[in-house]
C-alpha positions in Angstrom: -0.3 -6.3 72.1 -0.8 -4.7 68.1 1.4 -6.5 65.9 1.4 -5.1 62.3 -1.3 -3.0 62.8 -4.0 -5.7 64.1 -4.6 -6.7 67.5 -4.2 -10.4 68.4 -6.5 -11.8 70.7 -5.7 -14.3 73.8 -8.8 -16.1 73.4 -9.6 -19.8 72.7 -10.2 -19.4 68.6 -11.7 -22.2 66.8 -8.6 -24.1 65.0 -9.8 -23.4 61.6 -9.7 -19.4 62.6 -6.9 -19.4 64.5 -4.9 -20.5 62.0 -5.2 -17.4 59.9 -5.3 -14.7 62.4 -1.7 -13.7 61.4 -2.2 -10.4 58.9 0.2 -7.6 57.0 -1.3 -4.6 56.5 1.3 -3.5 54.4 1.0 -2.8 50.6 1.6 -5.2 48.5 5.3 -6.0 48.8 7.9 -8.5 48.7 8.3 -10.1 52.1 11.7 -11.2 53.5 10.4 -14.4 54.9 13.4 -14.9 57.3 13.9 -11.6 58.6 11.9 -10.0 61.2 11.7 -6.0 62.8 11.0 -5.9 66.4 10.4 -2.8 68.4 10.6 -3.5 72.4 10.1 -1.8 75.5 12.7 -4.8 77.5 15.3 -6.3 75.6 15.3 -9.6 77.2 12.2 -11.4 75.6 14.4 -10.8 72.3 17.2 -12.0 73.1 15.6 -15.5 74.2 13.8 -15.5 71.2 16.3 -14.9 68.4 18.7 -18.2 68.7 21.3 -18.1 65.9 19.6 -14.8 64.1 21.8 -12.2 63.3 20.8 -8.9 64.9 21.1 -5.3 63.5 20.0 -2.8 66.0 18.3 0.1 63.8 17.4 2.3 66.7 18.0 2.3 70.5 14.9 0.0 70.9 14.4 -1.8 67.3 16.0 -4.6 65.9 16.7 -6.4 62.7 16.5 -10.2 63.8 18.0 -12.2 60.0 17.5 -15.5 60.7 19.0 -18.5 59.0 15.6 -19.6 56.7 12.0 -18.6 57.0 10.7 -21.6 59.4 13.1 -20.1 62.1 11.5 -16.6 61.7 8.2 -18.1 61.5 8.7 -19.7 65.3 10.5 -16.4 66.5 7.3 -14.3 65.3 5.2 -16.9 67.2 6.8 -16.1 70.3 8.0 -12.7 70.8 4.3 -11.7 69.2 2.5 -12.4 73.0 5.9 -12.2 74.6 5.9 -9.0 77.2 8.3 -6.1 76.7 7.6 -6.5 72.7 5.5 -3.6 71.4 5.7 -4.2 68.2 6.5 -6.8 65.3 6.8 -7.6 61.4 8.5 -9.1 58.7 10.6 -7.1 56.7 9.6 -5.9 53.5 11.3 -4.6 50.1 9.7 -1.5 48.8 8.8 -0.5 45.3 9.7 2.2 43.5 7.4 4.6 42.7 6.7 4.3 38.6 7.5 7.5 37.5 10.1 7.1 34.6 13.4 8.8 35.0 13.8 10.2 31.5 15.0 13.6 31.9 12.1 15.2 29.4 9.1 13.6 31.6 8.2 16.3 33.3 7.2 18.0 30.3 4.6 15.3 29.9 2.3 16.3 32.4 -0.5 14.8 30.0 0.6 10.9 31.1 -0.4 12.0 34.6 -3.9 13.7 33.7 -4.8 10.5 31.6 -4.2 8.2 34.5 -0.9 6.5 33.1 1.2 7.0 35.9 -1.3 5.1 38.3 -1.1 2.2 36.0 2.4 2.7 35.5 2.6 1.9 39.2 1.3 -1.7 38.1 2.3 -2.9 34.6 4.5 -0.9 32.0 2.9 -2.6 29.1 5.0 -3.8 26.2 3.7 -8.1 26.7 0.8 -9.5 27.9 0.7 -11.5 31.5 1.4 -14.4 29.7 4.6 -12.9 28.1 3.4 -12.6 24.3 4.3 -9.1 22.7 1.9 -6.4 22.0 2.0 -4.8 18.8 0.6 -1.0 17.9 0.3 -0.2 14.7 0.9 3.4 13.9 -0.1 4.5 10.4 1.5 7.9 9.8 3.5 9.9 6.9 7.2 8.7 8.1 9.1 7.9 11.0 12.7 8.5 12.3 13.2 5.0 12.4 16.9 5.6 14.0 15.8 7.8 17.0 18.0 7.1 20.2 14.1 6.8 22.1 12.2 4.8 19.5 14.6 1.8 18.1 14.8 -0.1 20.9 11.1 -0.3 20.8 10.1 -0.8 17.2 8.5 -4.2 16.2 10.6 -6.9 14.5 9.3 -9.4 12.0 10.0 -12.6 13.2 9.9 -14.2 10.1 12.3 -11.8 8.5 15.6 -11.8 8.2 17.4 -8.3 7.7 18.5 -6.9 4.7 19.2 -9.8 2.8 16.7 -9.1 0.3 14.5 -12.0 0.4 11.1 -11.9 0.9 11.6 -14.7 4.1 7.9 -14.7 5.4 6.2 -15.1 1.8 4.0 -12.3 2.7 5.1 -9.9 -0.3 7.3 -7.5 1.3 10.4 -7.8 0.9 13.0 -7.1 4.4 9.3 -6.0 6.3 11.6 -5.9 9.5 9.4 -3.0 10.9 6.4 -2.6 8.9 6.3 -1.0 5.5 6.7 2.2 3.2 3.5 1.6 1.4 4.1 6.1 -0.2 7.7 4.5 -1.6 6.8 0.3 -1.8 10.1 -0.3 0.4 11.1 -1.1 3.9 12.7 2.4 4.9 11.0 5.3 6.2 10.9 8.8 5.2 11.8 10.9 9.0 8.9 12.9 9.1 8.3 14.9 11.9 4.4 14.2 12.7 4.5 10.5 12.4 7.7 10.4 14.6 5.6 12.4 17.3 3.2 10.1 17.1 4.9 7.1 17.8 6.9 8.3 20.5 3.8 9.1 22.3 3.2 5.6 21.4 6.2 4.2 22.8 9.4 6.3 23.5 11.4 3.8 25.8 10.5 4.5 29.0 12.8 4.7 32.0 16.0 4.6 30.3 17.5 7.8 31.2 17.1 9.2 27.7 14.5 12.0 26.2 10.7 11.7 26.9 8.5 8.3 27.4 5.3 6.1 25.8 2.1 5.4 26.8 3.9 1.8 27.1 7.5 1.7 28.2 8.7 -1.3 26.4 6.5 -1.6 22.9 6.4 -3.2 19.5 5.6 -0.1 17.2 4.8 -1.6 14.0 5.2 1.5 11.1 3.1 2.2 8.0 4.2 4.8 5.8 0.7 6.3 4.3 -0.2 8.9 2.4 -3.6 8.0 0.2 -6.5 6.1 0.9 -5.0 3.3 -1.0 -2.0 3.1 1.2 -4.2 3.4 4.1 -6.6 -0.2 3.2 -3.4 -2.1 2.1 -1.8 -0.9 5.5 -4.9 -2.1 7.2 -4.6 -5.8 5.3 -1.3 -5.8 6.1 -1.8 -5.7 9.6 -5.1 -8.3 9.4 -2.1 -10.5 7.8 -0.3 -10.3 10.6 -2.7 -10.6 13.5 -4.3 -13.8 11.4 -0.6 -15.2 11.1 0.3 -14.8 15.0 -3.3 -17.0 15.5 -2.7 -19.4 13.0 1.1 -20.0 14.1 0.4 -20.1 17.6 2.4 -17.0 18.0 5.5 -18.3 16.1 4.9 -15.8 12.8 3.4 -12.5 12.6 2.4 -9.7 15.4 -0.3 -9.7 18.3 -1.6 -6.5 17.2 -4.2 -5.1 19.6 -4.4 -1.7 18.3 -3.8 1.0 15.4 -3.5 4.6 15.7 -5.2 7.1 12.8 -3.9 10.8 13.3 -5.1 11.5 10.0 -8.2 11.8 8.0 -10.6 13.8 5.7 -12.9 16.8 7.0 -16.2 17.2 5.6 -16.6 13.8 4.4 -18.8 11.0 5.7 -17.7 7.4 6.0 -19.9 6.6 3.3 -18.1 8.1 0.6 -15.1 6.5 1.6 -17.3 2.8 1.7 -14.0 0.6 1.2 -11.7 2.7 3.7 -14.6 2.2 6.2 -15.4 -1.2 5.8 -11.6 -1.9 6.9 -12.4 -1.3 10.4 -15.3 -4.0 10.9 -12.4 -6.1 9.1 -9.3 -5.1 11.8 -12.0 -5.8 14.7 -13.0 -9.2 13.5 -9.5 -10.1 13.4 -9.4 -8.6 17.2 -7.9 -5.0 16.6 -9.2 -1.6 17.9 -8.8 1.7 16.3 -8.1 5.3 17.6 -8.6 8.1 15.3 -8.2 12.0 15.9 -11.2 13.9 14.8 -10.6 16.7 12.8 -9.1 19.9 14.5 -12.2 22.5 13.4 -14.4 23.6 15.7 -17.2 21.9 13.9 -19.8 19.4 14.7 -18.8 16.2 13.0 -22.2 14.7 13.6 -23.6 17.5 10.6 -20.8 18.1 8.4 -18.9 14.7 9.2 -15.1 13.6 9.4 -13.8 10.2 8.1 -12.6 7.7 9.3 -14.2 8.9 12.8 -17.6 9.0 11.8 -17.5 5.5 10.4 -20.3 3.1 12.2 -17.7 0.5 13.2 -18.0 -0.5 16.8 -13.9 -1.3 16.8 -13.5 2.6 16.0 -12.2 4.9 18.8 -12.9 8.7 18.1 -10.9 10.7 20.2 -11.4 14.4 20.5 -8.5 17.3 22.3 -8.5 18.2 25.4 -7.2 21.4 26.6 -4.5 22.1 29.1 -7.5 23.1 31.7 -9.4 19.4 31.1 -11.5 21.9 28.8 -12.4 20.9 25.2 -9.8 22.4 23.2 -11.4 25.4 20.8 -10.3 24.2 17.5 -11.3 20.3 18.4 -14.1 18.9 16.6 -16.9 17.4 18.5 -20.0 15.3 18.1 -22.2 13.8 20.8 -23.1 10.5 18.3 -19.5 10.2 16.4 -17.1 11.5 18.9 -16.5 8.9 21.5 -14.0 10.5 24.0 -11.4 13.3 25.0 -7.7 13.0 25.7 -5.5 15.4 26.3 -3.1 15.9 23.4 -2.6 19.6 23.7 0.4 20.3 25.5 2.1 17.3 25.1 5.9 16.4 24.6 7.3 14.0 22.2 10.3 13.0 19.6 11.4 14.2 16.8 13.6 13.7 13.9 17.4 14.1 14.6 16.8 12.4 17.9 15.0 15.8 18.9 12.3 16.4 21.3 9.4 19.4 21.0 6.0 20.2 21.7 3.4 18.4 19.7 -0.3 19.2 20.1 -4.2 19.3 18.3 -6.3 16.0 18.0 -3.1 14.3 16.1 -1.6 14.4 19.8 -5.0 13.3 21.6 -5.2 9.7 19.6 -2.0 8.3 20.7 -3.2 8.3 24.3 -6.5 6.2 23.5 -4.2 3.7 21.0 -1.4 3.4 23.7 -4.4 3.2 26.2 -5.8 0.3 24.9 -2.2 -1.8 24.4 -1.3 -0.9 28.1 -4.8 -2.6 29.3 -3.5 -5.9 27.0 -0.8 -6.3 29.8 -3.2 -6.2 32.5 -3.0 -9.8 34.4 -6.5 -10.5 33.7 -7.6 -14.4 33.0 -10.6 -13.6 31.6 -9.5 -11.2 28.7 -6.3 -14.0 27.8 -9.1 -16.7 27.6 -11.0 -14.5 25.5 -8.6 -13.3 23.2 -7.4 -16.6 22.5 -11.2 -18.0 22.2 -12.8 -14.9 20.7 -10.6 -12.3 19.5 -13.5 -9.4 18.7 -15.2 -10.0 22.3 -11.7 -9.7 23.5 -11.4 -5.8 21.8 -14.8 -4.7 23.0 -14.2 -5.9 26.1 -11.5 -3.5 26.6 -13.4 -0.8 24.7 -16.1 -1.0 26.6 -13.6 -0.6 29.5 -12.2 2.8 28.2 -15.8 3.8 27.4 -17.3 3.5 30.9 -14.4 4.8 33.0 -13.5 8.2 31.2 -14.1 11.5 33.5 -16.5 13.5 33.4 -15.7 17.0 31.5 -18.4 20.0 31.5 -17.2 20.9 28.2 -17.9 17.5 27.1 -21.3 17.2 28.0 -23.3 16.9 25.1 -20.1 16.8 22.4 -18.6 13.3 22.7 -20.7 10.1 23.4 -19.4 9.5 27.1 -19.2 13.4 28.0 -15.4 12.7 29.1 -12.1 12.3 29.0 -9.6 9.4 29.0 -8.9 7.9 32.8 -6.7 4.7 31.9 -6.2 3.9 35.4 -10.1 3.6 36.1 -10.0 1.7 32.9 -7.9 -1.1 33.8 -9.8 -1.3 37.2 -13.5 -2.0 35.3 -11.4 -4.4 33.3 -10.3 -6.3 36.3 -13.9 -6.1 37.7 -15.2 -7.9 34.9 -12.3 -10.3 35.0 -12.7 -13.9 36.6 -10.7 -14.0 39.8 -6.8 -14.6 39.3 -6.2 -18.7 40.4 -3.4 -17.6 43.0 -3.5 -17.5 46.6 -5.9 -15.3 48.4 -4.7 -13.6 51.2 -6.2 -10.4 52.7 -3.8 -7.9 52.9 -5.6 -5.3 55.5 -8.7 -5.1 57.3 -9.4 -1.0 57.5 -10.1 1.0 59.6 -9.7 -1.6 62.3 -11.1 -1.4 65.0 -13.8 0.1 63.4 -17.4 1.3 64.1 -19.0 -1.5 61.7 -18.0 -0.6 57.8 -14.4 -1.6 56.8 -12.4 -2.5 53.6 -10.8 -5.8 53.2 -8.6 -5.5 50.8 -6.5 -8.6 49.3 -3.8 -9.8 47.8 -5.7 -10.8 44.0 -5.4 -9.2 41.2 -9.4 -9.3 40.5 -12.1 -10.7 42.6 -15.1 -12.8 40.7 -18.8 -11.9 40.8 -19.6 -14.2 43.2 -17.1 -13.3 45.6 -18.9 -12.9 49.1 -18.1 -12.6 52.6 -19.4 -14.2 56.0 -18.5 -12.9 59.5 -18.0 -15.2 62.1 -18.1 -14.9 66.3 -15.5 -16.3 68.5 -17.6 -19.7 68.7 -17.1 -20.3 64.8 -20.9 -19.5 64.1 -21.9 -17.4 61.0 -23.5 -14.5 62.1 -23.9 -12.2 59.1 -22.8 -12.2 55.4 -23.1 -8.8 54.6 -23.7 -7.1 51.0 -20.1 -6.4 49.7 -19.2 -3.0 47.7 -16.1 -3.1 45.4 -13.1 -1.3 46.4 -12.5 1.7 43.7 -8.7 2.7 42.6 -6.0 0.4 42.3 -6.7 -2.0 45.5 -8.6 -4.9 44.7 -10.9 -5.8 47.9 -14.3 -5.0 49.3 -16.2 -2.9 51.4 -18.9 -4.3 54.2 -21.2 -2.8 57.1 -21.4 -5.2 60.1 -22.3 -1.9 62.2 -25.6 -3.8 63.3 -23.5 -6.7 65.2 -22.5 -6.3 68.9 -19.3 -4.9 69.9 -17.0 -7.3 69.7 -14.0 -9.6 68.5 -15.7 -11.0 64.7 -13.8 -12.9 61.9 -14.3 -11.8 58.0 -14.1 -14.5 55.7 -14.0 -14.1 52.3 -14.8 -16.6 49.7 -14.3 -16.3 45.9 -14.6 -19.9 44.0 -12.5 -22.0 46.3 -10.5 -19.5 47.7 -10.8 -18.6 51.2 -8.7 -15.8 53.4 -9.8 -14.8 57.0 -9.0 -12.0 59.6 -9.6 -10.8 62.9 -11.6 -7.6 63.5 -13.2 -5.7 66.3 -16.4 -4.3 66.4 -16.4 -1.2 69.2 
């Protein structure tokens, strides 16, 4: 009888293996351990096994059995799975809704899907690390509509300030800097600039709130810094560094966990050597563990040759971004450079917030950089123990790890070949996979979710409940006598699931048990080779 997609075998297994044969091939979801769904050709065994369970008929030959507790359900499961007249059996599960936000204007934000955000949102929507720390994105621009209905809930709140009391509560030299600072007017209030408001919306408009649009991170902490001159930029960067430093030195009681800044501005036709103080700030930000996504010029020129600031600054903590058109080619008016520009993002055709609770189209390279900055913030929400430990121990190394994941996972585009460092465009979902595969495996229980196909001709994929597998994870295959018969090569699964693919086609047809080991954790599942 097939149960939950696996053939249970009435043969004698070694006890160690027998205890691990129950297997669910469902996608990762919440199991309702006190509820069984049983399909039958004869109702008699169901009546015998259900005991005091409540019965609900789902179809003429399918029942839902609701037991008093999970132990009673487990006992019934063992009886029913071998009972004649039962053709299928499984636990009940709660499904998860597909993570596309309900914001009414999201249909005009196709670029998020093109850059892989929708796939990641099914796993995480940003805002906090796996440990619950708010992830802060610093936005430098010409002003912001801080009262916008789709932004106000996602503005950073300085934990060291009391709003409106006219006192520099945290002693950082800025009075009432609740959300950041206006370096143009030397004030805590901002000008409602359309450009800055649009950039902020792409980074962190509140997602899934039934209003307007969404940002790269549905829950965000946007630190707003109004700038106009190089001096403003330098002062703003120092403000950001001080906040990240205060956060680290106070163990999170003060300051802000800033991981990325957005720079949708610059000076065309200049080079970083012309602005050494400004350019030097990116390494200082990096030393604090902070990356920067910067947009290249909106001129169809090779910035390797003509220069562009800040994108041609040599800092390893700076990601230079050009603009991808709606047809996934380099936008005609976007700058490029095979040694200066790192990657592209789909800026053209964006749709974002505007002042006075407005929404409007937004494009150019200014719109491209926020997707990359938003991707950095979203990746810091990945449940990766290695990143969390590295962030505490060595913030610059953690920033480089996230940067490398982004650059190693771009989608190859013919129009970008020889015109960017990577030759590709942003894919945050693939970057998340790269980041997870660089992690040490998580510490939770390891469970095999499915072996597919099963039965198989010998090549099969073992999917697990883990958020990551370490580099030492390995598979051993046992025969029915409990003897290890092969240790196949393992290839990591690409995509959103975590698991390995193995080839055991050289083994004779029969019944086997696949054992996956990752450190001290072990998971097993039966399989059949035909």
